[in-house]
C-alpha positions as CSV (number, residue, x, y, z in Angstrom):
1,M,0.0,0.0,0.0
2,T,1.4,3.4,-1.0
3,P,1.8,5.6,2.2
4,A,-0.4,8.6,2.4
5,R,1.2,12.0,2.1
6,E,1.1,14.5,4.9
7,P,2.0,17.8,3.2
8,D,0.2,20.0,5.7
9,G,0.1,17.5,8.6
10,Q,-2.7,15.4,10.0
11,D,-4.7,18.5,10.9
12,S,-5.0,20.0,7.4
13,P,-8.5,21.5,7.0
14,T,-8.7,20.1,3.5
15,R,-7.6,16.6,4.5
16,N,-10.2,16.6,7.4
17,A,-12.9,17.9,5.0
18,L,-12.2,15.0,2.6
19,L,-12.4,12.5,5.5
20,D,-15.6,14.1,6.7
21,A,-17.0,13.9,3.2
22,A,-16.1,10.2,2.9
23,E,-17.8,9.5,6.2
24,E,-21.0,11.4,5.2
25,I,-21.2,9.5,1.8
26,M,-20.6,6.1,3.4
27,R,-23.3,6.7,6.1
28,A,-25.8,7.9,3.5
29,E,-25.1,5.7,0.5
30,G,-22.5,3.1,1.4
31,Y,-18.8,2.7,0.6
32,A,-19.4,2.0,-3.1
33,A,-20.6,5.5,-3.5
34,V,-17.3,7.0,-2.4
35,S,-15.3,8.3,-5.3
36,T,-12.7,11.0,-5.8
37,R,-15.1,13.2,-7.7
38,R,-17.9,12.9,-5.1
39,L,-15.4,13.5,-2.2
40,A,-14.0,16.6,-3.9
41,A,-17.4,18.0,-4.7
42,R,-18.6,17.5,-1.1
43,A,-15.4,18.9,0.4
44,E,-15.2,21.7,-2.1
45,A,-11.7,20.7,-3.1
46,N,-9.8,19.7,-6.2
47,P,-10.2,15.9,-7.0
48,A,-6.4,15.6,-7.3
49,L,-6.1,16.5,-3.5
50,V,-7.6,13.1,-2.6
51,Y,-4.4,11.4,-4.1
52,Y,-2.2,14.2,-2.8
53,Y,-3.3,13.6,0.8
54,F,-4.0,9.9,0.8
55,G,-2.1,8.4,-2.2
56,N,-5.0,6.1,-3.0
57,M,-8.6,5.2,-1.9
58,D,-7.4,2.4,0.3
59,N,-5.4,4.8,2.3
60,L,-8.3,7.2,2.6
61,F,-10.6,4.4,3.9
62,V,-7.9,3.2,6.3
63,E,-7.4,6.8,7.7
64,L,-11.2,7.2,8.1
65,F,-11.4,3.9,9.9
66,R,-8.5,4.9,12.2
67,R,-10.1,8.2,13.0
68,G,-13.3,6.5,14.1
69,A,-11.5,3.7,15.9
70,E,-9.4,6.3,17.9
71,R,-12.6,8.0,19.1
72,S,-14.2,4.7,20.0
73,Y,-11.0,3.6,21.9
74,Q,-11.0,6.8,23.9
75,R,-14.7,6.3,24.7
76,Q,-14.0,2.8,25.9
77,L,-11.0,4.0,28.0
78,D,-13.4,6.6,29.6
79,A,-16.0,3.9,30.1
80,L,-13.6,1.5,31.7
81,S,-12.3,4.1,34.2
82,S,-15.8,5.0,35.3
83,R,-17.4,4.1,38.6
84,Q,-19.3,1.3,36.9
85,P,-16.9,0.1,34.2
86,L,-18.9,-3.0,33.1
87,W,-22.1,-1.1,32.6
88,S,-20.2,1.7,30.8
89,L,-18.4,-0.9,28.6
90,W,-21.7,-2.5,27.7
91,E,-23.2,0.8,26.7
92,A,-20.1,1.8,24.7
93,I,-20.0,-1.5,22.8
94,H,-23.8,-1.4,22.2
95,D,-23.7,2.1,20.9
96,Q,-20.7,1.5,18.7
97,S,-22.2,-1.6,17.1
98,H,-25.2,0.5,16.0
99,T,-23.5,2.7,13.6
100,A,-24.1,2.4,9.9
101,L,-20.4,3.3,9.4
102,T,-19.3,0.2,11.3
103,M,-21.4,-2.0,9.0
104,E,-20.0,-0.3,5.9
105,F,-16.4,-1.0,7.1
106,V,-17.2,-4.6,7.7
107,A,-18.6,-4.9,4.2
108,L,-15.7,-3.0,2.7
109,A,-13.3,-5.4,4.5
110,N,-14.6,-8.2,2.3
111,H,-13.2,-6.4,-0.7
112,R,-10.1,-4.6,0.5
113,K,-7.3,-6.3,2.3
114,A,-6.0,-3.1,3.8
115,I,-9.3,-2.5,5.6
116,R,-9.5,-6.1,6.7
117,A,-6.0,-5.8,8.2
118,E,-6.8,-2.5,9.9
119,I,-10.0,-3.8,11.5
120,A,-8.2,-6.9,12.7
121,E,-5.4,-4.9,14.3
122,S,-7.8,-2.4,15.8
123,S,-10.0,-5.3,17.2
124,R,-7.0,-6.9,18.9
125,R,-6.1,-3.5,20.5
126,F,-9.7,-3.1,21.7
127,R,-9.9,-6.7,23.0
128,A,-6.6,-6.4,24.9
129,L,-7.9,-3.2,26.6
130,Q,-11.2,-4.8,27.5
131,L,-9.7,-8.0,28.8
132,D,-7.2,-6.1,31.0
133,I,-9.8,-3.9,32.6
134,V,-12.6,-6.5,32.9
135,S,-10.1,-8.9,34.5
136,R,-9.3,-6.3,37.2
137,V,-13.0,-5.5,37.7
138,L,-14.0,-9.1,38.1
139,A,-11.1,-9.8,40.5
140,D,-12.2,-6.9,42.7
141,R,-15.9,-8.0,42.8
142,G,-15.5,-11.1,44.9
143,P,-16.2,-14.8,44.4
144,R,-19.5,-14.5,42.6
145,A,-17.9,-12.4,39.8
146,A,-14.9,-14.8,39.7
147,A,-17.2,-17.5,38.3
148,Y,-17.1,-15.7,35.0
149,T,-14.0,-15.4,32.9
150,P,-13.1,-11.9,31.5
151,G,-12.9,-13.3,27.9
152,A,-16.3,-14.9,28.1
153,L,-17.9,-11.7,29.4
154,V,-16.2,-9.5,26.8
155,L,-17.2,-11.9,23.9
156,L,-20.7,-12.2,25.3
157,M,-21.3,-8.5,25.4
158,S,-19.7,-7.9,22.0
159,G,-21.3,-10.8,20.3
160,I,-24.8,-10.1,21.5
161,S,-24.6,-6.4,20.7
162,R,-23.3,-7.0,17.2
163,L,-25.9,-9.7,16.4
164,L,-28.7,-7.5,17.7
165,R,-27.6,-4.5,15.7
166,M,-27.3,-6.5,12.5
167,E,-30.8,-8.0,13.0
168,E,-32.3,-4.6,13.8
169,A,-31.1,-3.4,10.4
170,F,-33.5,-6.0,8.9
171,D,-36.3,-5.1,11.3
172,L,-35.9,-8.3,13.3
173,D,-36.1,-8.0,17.0
174,T,-37.3,-11.4,18.2
175,A,-35.9,-12.3,21.6
176,H,-33.7,-9.2,21.6
177,E,-35.1,-8.0,25.0
178,D,-34.2,-11.5,26.5
179,A,-30.6,-11.3,25.3
180,V,-30.2,-7.7,26.6
181,A,-31.7,-8.8,29.9
182,L,-29.3,-11.7,30.2
183,V,-26.3,-9.3,30.0
184,E,-27.9,-6.6,32.1
185,D,-29.0,-9.0,34.9
186,F,-25.4,-10.1,35.2
187,L,-24.2,-6.5,35.3
188,H,-26.8,-5.6,37.9
189,E,-25.6,-8.5,40.0
190,I,-22.0,-7.5,39.8
191,E,-22.1,-3.6,39.8
192,G,-25.6,-2.9,41.1
193,E,-28.3,-0.7,39.6
194,R,-27.0,1.5,36.7
195,K,-26.1,4.9,38.0
196,H,-26.0,7.6,35.3
197,S,-24.1,10.8,35.8
198,A,-26.2,13.9,36.6
């Protein structure tokens, strides 16, 4: 993959406008609708600047994914340092799984190896963070919490959330409340009633 150029640095207004444009188009019409001409028109920039800043479309998609992943990673860091880290993690995972952009990147990964590799690397980073924090949380919550392994809990929350969000995209919600209740009953048992910040 050709490395992206950084003529004006990562915070170039034009570069950010192109990434914003790509995100808007992907959310509204899917990744297949993203083209240099459409990006340039939406960002009010010269089409050649797409290649100037990113080198090729794969680099643009990778940079867009990284930008979103960094925001999500920070949100999970914040969640896991809250007073109720398991509740906060569940909400962060559940909210993140809902985005149309996430679904578009999963679809894009089927066609572009660079995106697949980026998602895999990002997922490993997220999983390591989640397992580290959840391990500590469960160890501090006594013998009842110790009956559950951190890996099983992280996969259960992630897997249920992703499946529910995918099915909701097809207007299918059979037994969704039961699945959510399964996770939330456990969280209630370990961390008590959910306390939201004022």
